[in-house]
N, C-alpha and C positions, 0 to 999 in steps of 0.2 A: 504494500500500500504506500503510495507516495503521499507526501504531506507538504503543504505550503506554509512558509514562515516568512517573516520580514521584521525589519527594524531591531535587529539584535544589538545589544549594548552590554559591555562588561565595564564595571566601575569599581575602583578601589577608593573608599572614602577614608581619608586620614584626619578628619576633623576630630579634635580632642573630645572624648566622651561618646563618640558615635562611630568609631572605627569599624568598617565593614567591607565586605566584598560581595558584589551582587551582579547577576546576569539577568537580563530581561529581554523579552521580545514579544512578538505577536504570532500566534499560531491559528491557522484556519482549520477548525475542527469540522467533522462531517455533519454534526447536528448539535443543537444547543444543549443537549444533555451530556456532552463530552467535556471533560475538564482537563486541560494540559497541566502536567507537573514536570518540574526539572529535579532530578535526583543526582547526587554525587555518585559516580560509578565506583564500585569496589575495585575494579581493575584500572589502575592509573599507570601512565608511562613513567620513565625514569627522569623526565625533565620536570620543570615546574609548571608545565601546561596542566590545566585542570580539565578533566573529562567529565561531562555531564550527560545524563541520559534523559531524553524527552519521552514521557509516557502519557498515554491518554486513559483517563478513568471515566467510566460511563455510569450514569445514574439510572435507576429503575423507574424514576418518575417520568411522566409524560414530557416530551420535548418536541420542539419544532424540528422537522426533518429538512433543514436547510443549512448550508455551510455558514459558519459563524466565526468571526474573528474574536479570539480571546487572548488576554494578556497572561503571560506566564513569567514567573520570577523565581530565582534561586538566590538566597541571601544567607550569609554567615557573618556573625559579628566577630570582631577582633582584627588585629593587624594582619595585613596580607601583602604579598609580593608576587602575585600571579602575573606572568608575562603574556599568557594567551589562554584561550578556552576552546575546546572542541566539544560540539554538541552532537550526540548520536541519537538515531531513532531506529529501532529494531536492528541494532548491530551495525548500522552503516552511518558513516559521517554525514551529517545533515548540514552543519555550518561550522566554520572556524573563525574565531575572532582573534586577530593578532594585534589589535590596537586597543589596549585597556585604558580607559579614561581614569585619571587620578585627580581627585579633588582634595584640596587642603583647607 
């Protein structure tokens, strides 16, 4: 199954008291009952690149059967020095971010 995504951003926030690392983007899901999630993958490579897995969770509640854009975010608090992020979907590379925004 192919999946459409857009507007991926990786950010390291170094503001005192709010240090964090986050990745966010927009995922087009097949129906409004699907919710995208980003999870830290157990298998990481030996570089400082972070590998995240995109998963779709579905609800049993009634939903509109139309493609819907939904926001997805991965966030971890604390100091970070991540140079790049790889996002995988069903075992295949979906998107790679090599420019991480750093805010002070």
